C-alpha positions in Angstrom: 0.0 0.0 0.0 1.5 3.4 -1.0 1.7 6.0 1.7 3.2 9.5 1.6 3.9 11.8 4.5 5.1 15.4 4.8 6.2 17.0 8.0 4.8 20.5 8.4 5.8 21.4 11.9 8.2 20.4 14.7 7.7 22.1 18.1 9.9 21.2 21.2 9.4 22.5 24.7 12.0 22.1 27.5 11.1 22.8 31.1 13.8 24.0 33.5 14.1 25.3 37.1 13.1 29.0 37.0 16.1 31.3 36.6 16.9 34.9 35.9 19.0 35.4 32.7 20.7 38.6 31.9 19.7 40.5 28.7 23.3 40.4 27.4 23.3 36.6 27.4 20.1 36.6 25.2 21.8 39.0 22.8 24.9 36.7 22.6 22.7 33.8 21.7 20.9 35.9 19.0 24.2 37.1 17.5 25.5 33.5 17.2 22.3 31.9 15.7 21.0 34.8 13.5 22.9 33.7 10.4 23.1 30.0 10.7 19.4 29.7 11.8 18.1 32.5 9.6 16.8 34.4 12.6 16.0 38.0 11.8 14.1 39.5 14.7 14.7 39.8 18.5 11.8 40.8 20.7 11.7 41.3 24.5 8.1 40.7 25.7 6.5 42.4 28.7 6.6 39.2 30.8 10.3 38.8 30.3 10.1 36.3 27.5 12.6 36.7 24.7 11.4 35.8 21.2 13.7 35.3 18.3 11.9 34.7 14.9 13.0 33.8 11.4 13.4 36.3 8.6 11.0 34.2 6.4 7.3 34.4 7.2 6.1 32.1 4.4 8.1 28.8 4.7 10.5 27.3 7.3 9.3 29.7 9.9 11.4 29.4 13.0 10.5 30.8 16.4 12.6 30.5 19.6 11.1 31.6 22.9 13.2 31.7 26.1 11.3 32.1 29.3 12.2 31.9 33.0 11.2 28.3 33.3 11.3 26.9 29.7 12.7 27.0 26.2 10.3 26.7 23.2 11.7 26.0 19.7 9.2 25.8 16.9 9.6 25.2 13.1 6.5 25.6 11.0 5.7 25.3 7.3 8.7 22.9 7.1 10.5 22.3 3.8 13.5 20.3 5.0 14.1 16.8 6.4 13.8 15.9 10.0 17.6 15.7 10.3 17.9 19.3 9.2 15.8 20.5 12.2 17.6 18.0 14.5 20.8 19.8 13.6 19.3 23.2 14.3 18.1 22.1 17.8 21.4 20.5 18.7 23.3 23.7 17.6 20.9 25.9 19.5 21.5 24.1 22.8 25.2 24.0 22.3 25.2 27.8 22.1 22.6 28.1 24.9 24.8 26.0 27.3 27.9 28.0 26.4 26.3 31.4 27.0 23.9 30.7 29.9 25.5 27.6 31.5 22.1 25.8 31.8 22.2 22.2 30.8 19.6 20.4 32.9 15.9 20.2 31.9 13.3 18.6 34.1 11.2 17.3 31.2 10.4 18.0 27.6 7.8 17.5 25.0 8.0 17.1 21.2 5.2 17.9 18.9 5.3 16.8 15.2 2.6 17.6 12.7 2.3 15.8 9.4 0.1 15.5 6.3 -0.6 11.9 5.3 -1.9 10.4 2.1 -2.8 6.7 1.8 -3.5 5.1 -1.6 -7.1 3.9 -1.9 -8.6 6.6 0.3 -10.4 9.1 -1.9 -12.2 10.9 0.9 -10.6 10.9 4.4 -13.9 12.1 5.9 -15.9 9.2 4.7 -13.0 6.9 5.6 -13.1 8.0 9.2 -16.8 8.0 9.6 -17.7 4.8 7.8 -14.6 2.6 8.0 -13.3 3.5 11.5 -16.3 4.9 13.4 -18.8 2.6 11.6 -21.3 5.5 11.4 -24.1 5.7 8.8 -25.2 8.9 7.0 -28.5 9.0 8.9 -26.5 9.1 12.2 -25.3 12.6 11.1 -28.6 14.0 10.0 -29.3 15.5 13.4 -26.7 18.1 12.8 -28.8 19.4 9.8 -25.6 20.6 8.0 -23.2 18.9 5.6 -20.0 17.6 7.2 -16.9 19.4 6.0 -14.2 17.8 8.3 -13.9 15.4 11.2 -11.3 14.0 13.5 -10.4 12.1 16.6 -8.1 12.5 19.6 -6.3 9.5 21.3 -4.0 9.6 24.3 -1.6 6.8 25.2 -0.2 7.3 28.7 3.2 6.2 29.9 3.7 2.8 31.5 6.0 1.3 34.1 8.1 0.0 31.2 8.1 3.2 29.2 7.0 6.5 30.8 6.7 8.3 27.5 3.1 9.4 26.7 1.8 10.2 23.2 -1.1 12.6 22.6 -2.6 12.1 19.1 -4.8 14.4 17.1 -6.0 13.1 13.7 -8.2 15.2 11.4 -9.2 15.5 7.8 -7.8 18.5 6.0 -10.2 21.3 5.3 -9.2 22.0 1.7 -8.0 18.5 0.6 -10.4 15.7 1.4 -7.8 13.0 0.5 -5.3 14.1 3.2 -5.1 13.4 6.9 -3.6 15.9 9.3 -1.9 14.1 12.2 -0.3 15.7 15.3 1.6 13.7 17.8 2.8 15.3 21.1 5.4 13.1 22.8 5.7 13.8 26.5 9.0 12.8 28.1 9.0 13.3 31.9 12.6 12.3 32.6 15.3 14.8 33.5 18.0 15.2 30.8 21.4 16.9 30.6 21.3 18.5 27.2 25.1 19.0 27.2 26.1 15.4 27.9 23.1 13.6 26.6 21.7 15.6 23.7 21.4 12.2 21.8 18.5 11.4 24.2 16.5 14.4 23.0 17.3 13.6 19.3 16.1 10.0 19.8 12.9 11.2 21.5 12.2 13.5 18.5 12.8 10.5 16.2 10.5 8.2 18.3 7.7 10.9 18.2 8.1 11.0 14.4 8.3 7.2 14.2 5.0 6.7 16.1 3.3 8.6 13.3 5.0 6.8 10.5 4.6 3.3 11.9 1.9 3.1 14.6 -0.6 5.6 13.3 -0.3 4.7 9.6 -0.6 1.0 10.5 -3.7 1.8 12.4 -5.2 3.6 9.4 -4.1 1.0 6.8 -5.9 -1.8 8.6 -9.3 -0.2 7.7 -8.6 0.4 4.0 
């Protein structure tokens, strides 16, 4: 069965012990990533959050937000491979550690959004309603309006063997009925030293992506 996927967003959030960071350190980070990460703007928000955003506002939109208790790195309208963004994240934290000397994060989450097409599915809405939900058209008549999109949310909590949780959102795309929109938020509650064990974060990003490519797609394909 032929399946195609396209990553459209990668968002990572890292929680740390609240700390006061001097403005000059933020500026040093900005100076060092502005060219290599195509970051063009630096904004200091009223709550003390520092936002660094990409020059492009159409594709490959990067947004880095540093707060007192967390770091948020987001890439949207992605046009590159996952490995490209892994390189950016790794480079950012190398610079972050050198300039601010913070290396320990209490937990982190990884959100990946993808568009998925599976051969044989001409209308993702009908596929979800009839094949997966086993609903009939008369079951929807009570809404008295035509259905334009639909979706489902599934949550898989951590276990004693693996404390990673996955929060799944799966929907049909508003302007392309053949396509599924899938979001997977992986929640990793373990503490990590980003300086010594950055590979742990990279592997967690890959496992979040892999859960879509293998588990979610396998779930859908069994109903085709």
